[in-house]
C-alpha positions in Angstrom: 0.1 0.0 -0.4 1.1 3.5 -1.1 2.4 5.6 2.3 1.4 8.7 0.4 -1.1 9.8 -2.1 -0.7 13.6 -3.6 -3.1 15.6 -2.5 -4.1 17.2 -5.5 -4.6 14.1 -7.0 -6.5 12.7 -4.0 -9.1 16.0 -4.4 -9.7 15.0 -8.2 -12.3 13.1 -9.7 -13.4 10.7 -12.2 -14.7 12.3 -15.6 -18.4 11.8 -15.0 -18.5 12.2 -19.3 -16.4 8.9 -19.5 -17.8 6.7 -16.4 -21.9 6.9 -18.2 -20.3 6.5 -21.8 -18.2 3.4 -20.6 -21.8 2.1 -18.8 -23.5 2.7 -22.0 -21.3 0.7 -24.2 -21.3 -1.9 -21.7 -25.0 -2.5 -21.9 -25.1 -2.1 -25.4 -22.5 -4.8 -25.2 -24.5 -7.1 -23.0 -27.2 -6.9 -26.0 -29.3 -3.8 -24.5 -31.3 -1.5 -26.8 -29.8 2.0 -25.5 -30.3 5.0 -27.2 -26.8 6.8 -26.4 -27.2 10.3 -26.4 -24.1 10.5 -23.5 -21.3 10.0 -26.6 -18.4 12.6 -26.8 -17.3 11.8 -30.2 -18.7 11.9 -33.5 -20.2 8.6 -34.6 -19.0 8.8 -38.3 -15.3 6.7 -39.1 -12.4 8.5 -39.6 -12.5 9.3 -43.6 -11.0 6.7 -45.3 -7.8 9.0 -47.2 -6.6 10.3 -43.6 -6.3 6.4 -42.5 -4.9 5.7 -46.3 -2.2 8.5 -45.1 -1.5 6.4 -41.6 -1.1 3.3 -43.9 1.5 4.9 -45.6 3.3 6.4 -42.8 3.8 3.4 -41.3 4.9 1.3 -44.7 7.5 4.0 -44.8 8.8 3.3 -41.3 7.6 6.5 -39.7 7.6 4.9 -36.8 10.1 7.0 -34.5 10.1 9.9 -32.4 9.5 13.5 -34.0 10.6 16.6 -32.9 9.1 17.5 -29.7 6.9 20.3 -30.6 5.5 18.4 -33.6 6.7 16.9 -37.5 7.5 20.8 -39.3 5.4 19.9 -42.4 2.2 19.5 -40.2 3.3 22.7 -38.0 3.6 24.7 -41.0 0.0 23.2 -42.4 -1.3 23.9 -39.0 -0.3 27.5 -39.4 -1.6 28.3 -42.8 -4.7 26.6 -41.8 -4.8 29.4 -38.6 -3.9 32.0 -41.2 -6.1 30.9 -44.3 -9.1 30.3 -42.0 -8.8 31.8 -38.4 -7.5 35.0 -39.8 -4.6 34.8 -37.4 -1.1 35.6 -37.8 1.1 32.7 -36.7 4.1 30.7 -37.8 5.0 27.0 -37.3 7.3 28.5 -34.4 4.0 29.5 -32.7 2.6 25.7 -32.4 2.9 22.9 -30.3 1.6 19.7 -31.6 0.4 17.7 -28.5 -1.4 14.1 -27.5 -4.5 15.3 -27.9 -6.4 19.3 -27.4 -7.2 17.9 -23.6 -3.2 18.1 -22.8 -2.9 20.9 -25.1 -5.3 22.9 -22.3 -3.2 21.1 -19.6 0.4 22.3 -21.0 -1.3 25.3 -21.5 -2.0 26.2 -17.8 0.6 24.5 -16.5 3.0 27.0 -18.6 1.5 30.0 -16.8 -0.8 29.1 -13.5 1.3 28.8 -10.0 -0.1 27.4 -6.7 -2.7 29.9 -5.2 -3.7 31.7 -8.7 -7.0 32.2 -9.9 -8.1 30.8 -13.1 -11.7 31.9 -14.3 -14.2 29.6 -16.0 -17.7 30.3 -17.1 -20.5 28.1 -15.7 -21.6 25.5 -17.0 -18.3 24.5 -17.9 -16.6 21.2 -19.4 -15.8 18.6 -16.5 -12.0 18.4 -17.5 -11.5 22.5 -16.1 -11.7 22.2 -12.3 -10.1 19.1 -12.0 -7.0 20.3 -14.2 -7.2 23.7 -11.5 -6.8 21.4 -8.7 -3.8 19.3 -9.9 -2.3 22.9 -10.4 -3.1 23.9 -7.3 -5.2 26.8 -8.2 -8.0 28.2 -7.3 -11.1 28.1 -10.1 -13.2 31.0 -9.6 -16.4 29.9 -11.3 -18.5 32.8 -13.0 -22.6 32.2 -13.3 -24.1 32.6 -17.0 -27.7 32.6 -17.2 -30.3 30.5 -19.6 -32.2 33.7 -20.5 -28.5 35.2 -21.6 -28.0 31.8 -23.7 -25.4 30.6 -21.2 -22.8 33.7 -22.2 -20.5 35.3 -20.3 -21.2 38.8 -19.7 -18.8 41.3 -19.5 -19.5 43.3 -16.4 -19.5 39.5 -14.5 -16.5 38.5 -15.9 -14.6 42.0 -14.6 -15.8 42.0 -11.2 -14.3 38.2 -10.7 -10.9 39.5 -11.6 -8.6 40.1 -9.1 -5.0 40.6 -8.4 -4.1 36.9 -8.8 -6.1 36.4 -12.2 -4.1 34.1 -14.3 -6.5 32.8 -17.0 -10.0 32.6 -18.2 -11.0 29.8 -19.8 -12.7 30.4 -23.0 -14.3 27.3 -24.7 -16.8 28.6 -27.9 -18.3 26.6 -29.7 -19.6 25.4 -25.9 -19.4 22.5 -24.2 -21.9 21.6 -22.8 -24.2 24.3 -23.8 -23.3 24.8 -27.5 -23.0 28.4 -27.5 -20.8 30.4 -29.2 -20.2 34.0 -29.5 -19.5 36.9 -31.8 -17.1 38.8 -32.8 -18.3 42.0 -31.1 -18.8 39.5 -27.8 -15.2 38.4 -27.8 -14.2 41.8 -28.4 -15.7 43.0 -25.3 -14.1 40.0 -23.0 -10.7 41.1 -25.2 -11.0 44.8 -23.1 -10.9 43.2 -20.0 -8.3 40.4 -20.3 -5.8 43.9 -21.7 -6.5 45.9 -19.1 -6.3 43.6 -16.0 -3.2 41.4 -17.9 -4.3 38.1 -18.4 -4.2 35.1 -20.7 -7.5 33.8 -22.6 -7.5 30.2 -22.8 -9.4 29.6 -26.6 -10.6 26.3 -26.6 -11.9 26.2 -29.9 -12.1 22.4 -30.8 -15.6 22.4 -32.0 -15.0 25.3 -34.3 -16.1 23.4 -37.3 -19.2 22.6 -36.1 -21.3 25.8 -36.1 -24.7 26.0 -37.3 -27.3 28.4 -39.0 -24.4 30.1 -41.6 -22.8 31.6 -38.1 -18.8 32.0 -38.6 -16.1 31.4 -36.3 -14.0 34.1 -34.7 -10.8 33.0 -33.2 -10.1 35.0 -30.0 -6.1 35.5 -31.2 -7.8 37.0 -34.7 -8.9 40.1 -32.8 -6.4 42.8 -33.2 -3.9 43.0 -29.9 -5.4 39.6 -28.9 -2.3 37.3 -30.2 0.1 37.9 -27.2 -2.9 37.1 -24.5 -4.7 34.4 -26.3 -3.7 30.1 -25.5 -5.1 28.6 -28.6 -6.2 25.1 -28.3 -7.4 23.0 -31.1 -6.8 19.5 -32.7 -8.4 16.9 -35.2 -11.0 15.0 -32.8 -14.0 16.7 -33.5 -14.0 18.0 -37.1 -12.2 14.9 -38.1 -13.7 11.8 -36.2 -10.6 11.3 -34.8 -10.7 11.1 -31.4 -8.6 8.0 -31.0 -5.7 9.3 -32.4 -5.0 11.5 -29.4 -3.8 14.5 -31.5 -4.5 18.4 -30.8 -2.3 21.7 -30.9 -1.2 24.4 -29.2 -1.3 28.4 -30.5 1.0 31.2 -28.6 3.1 33.4 -28.6 7.1 32.8 -29.5 7.9 33.0 -25.5 5.2 31.2 -24.0 5.8 28.0 -26.7 9.5 28.1 -25.7 8.8 27.5 -22.3 5.6 25.4 -23.2 7.6 23.1 -25.2 10.0 22.2 -22.1 6.9 20.6 -20.4 6.5 18.4 -23.9 10.0 17.2 -23.8 9.8 16.1 -20.4 6.5 14.6 -20.2 5.4 13.1 -23.7 8.9 13.8 -26.0 6.1 13.8 -28.8 2.9 13.3 -30.1 2.1 9.9 -32.3 3.8 9.9 -35.4 1.7 8.3 -37.4 -1.2 10.2 -36.3 0.9 14.0 -37.0 1.4 11.8 -40.6 -2.4 11.4 -41.0 -3.2 15.1 -39.1 -1.1 16.7 -42.8 -3.2 14.4 -45.1 -6.4 15.5 -42.7 -5.7 19.3 -43.2 -5.5 18.9 -47.2 -8.9 18.6 -47.7 -11.9 20.5 -45.7 -14.5 18.8 -47.7 -14.7 16.2 -45.0 -15.7 18.7 -42.6 -18.2 20.6 -44.8 -20.1 17.1 -45.2 -20.5 16.2 -41.5 -21.1 20.2 -40.1 -24.4 20.0 -42.3 -24.9 16.3 -41.4 -25.1 17.2 -37.7 -27.2 20.5 -38.1 -29.4 18.5 -39.6 -29.3 15.9 -36.9 -29.4 19.0 -34.4 -33.0 20.5 -36.3 -34.6 16.9 -35.7 -33.9 16.6 -31.9 -35.0 19.5 -31.2 -38.2 19.9 -33.1 -39.0 16.2 -31.3 -37.9 17.6 -27.9 -39.3 20.9 -27.9 -43.4 20.0 -27.5 -42.6 17.9 -24.2 -44.0 19.3 -21.0 -41.3 20.5 -18.2 -38.3 19.7 -20.6 -37.1 22.6 -22.4 -34.2 22.3 -24.8 -31.8 24.9 -25.7 -31.5 25.2 -29.5 -27.4 24.7 -30.1 -25.1 27.4 -32.1 -22.9 24.5 -32.8 -20.8 21.2 -31.6 -23.1 18.3 -31.4 -24.6 18.7 -27.8 -28.2 20.1 -27.3 -28.5 21.3 -23.4 -32.1 20.6 -21.6 -33.2 22.3 -18.8 -35.1 19.2 -16.5 -35.7 21.5 -13.4 -39.9 21.0 -14.4 -39.8 17.5 -13.3 -38.8 18.2 -10.1 -35.9 15.5 -10.6 -31.8 16.6 -10.0 -29.8 15.7 -13.4 -28.3 13.1 -11.4 -31.5 10.9 -10.5 -33.0 12.4 -14.5 -30.3 10.7 -15.9 -29.7 7.8 -14.0 -33.2 7.2 -14.3 -33.6 7.7 -18.0 -31.2 5.3 -18.5 -32.7 2.6 -15.9 -36.0 2.8 -17.0 -36.2 3.8 -20.2 -32.6 2.8 -22.0 -31.6 5.9 -23.0 -28.1 7.6 -22.0 -27.4 11.1 -21.4 -24.9 13.4 -19.2 -26.3 14.9 -15.8 -24.9 18.2 -16.3 -24.3 18.7 -12.2 -20.8 17.6 -13.6 -20.7 20.8 -15.4 -21.8 22.9 -12.7 -25.3 23.4 -13.3 -28.0 20.8 -11.7 -31.4 21.1 -13.4 -30.0 20.3 -16.9 -28.5 17.2 -18.7 -26.7 17.4 -21.8 -27.4 15.3 -24.9 -25.7 14.3 -27.9 -26.4 14.3 -31.0 -23.4 12.5 -32.6 -25.9 9.0 -33.2 -28.2 8.5 -36.2 -31.6 9.7 -37.2 -33.1 6.8 -36.4 -32.1 6.5 -32.8 -32.7 10.1 -32.2 -36.2 9.6 -33.1 -36.1 6.5 -30.9 -34.6 8.4 -28.1 -37.3 11.5 -28.6 -40.6 8.7 -28.4 -38.3 7.4 -24.7 -37.8 10.8 -23.4 -41.1 11.9 -24.0 -42.7 8.5 -22.4 -40.0 8.9 -19.3 -41.1 12.5 -18.5 -44.9 11.8 -19.0 -44.7 8.9 -16.5 -43.5 11.3 -13.7 
């Protein structure tokens, strides 16, 4: 038996999303007819042209270490993508390729946050943000957002949360779990506060390609004067259905990258070489992303329409991602009780939002087929009406 566990590690919670996803998969493997609205990944397979590039890389013997910051060709391709599509002004030297976007977030925070520093996070938040703050010995400052405001961070609320210990604001948009995103004008108001108080904005843009109704994604670092204050995180998991390939990237100014790269040197050494070669191929073809964006918008519309008529159940129409945030407070059940009973009684899996800091809500993923969505709508309606 170990004598002592790091107290910061002892305090960590297991990921609620991963736990429920694992339980869902186990029930499916047992032959149970579960409708899976819990998934945090696209249901599409990785495109064949990306898989083919990986096979070629293996056949050519590209199975050794790469530079710790990533293959030069991949970093150049990412820089081109960011400049051409996101309006940023970066070079390969501003980019570190990481073992998933989640690790990019952790490296970004670890580079600038010390014990006792404060990290501001809008609520609802993605489940891993508070756990990362705990690992760093930092204090997470939760800033509540309101349903009537579309769950958007209000500049006035942000300004009130800032102190002399504020080091980073984590801004995830389109947001997991709410699906909300921000306009250029809204981001500019947030930037004013960041510049005035000299803190970083970690802009988690992993869902940037899944945005709907003709809206445009605006990268925070593309705003005038934002680049030196912005840590941009993105990756290949959602846009290219490459969750298991574990590949993300971190973008920041030269000084920041110089220090962050030392963390990579002494932790992962580099990201998977084969995945990096596959990612080069992914960035060379933008047609795939447009196809899945259209499909996800159709699914969002189907789910929203089907859920909208259910009494005491209020879905929020997502601006982006493949999630729908739903108010279940009218049922009289907590988030956890609603999700647990829905799974037990109707075999529909979803994520209780208490793990996102927002009890009274659940998150439904529409990363599943239209047939499954229709089946899930019927079961949710039956469940709510039975309460």
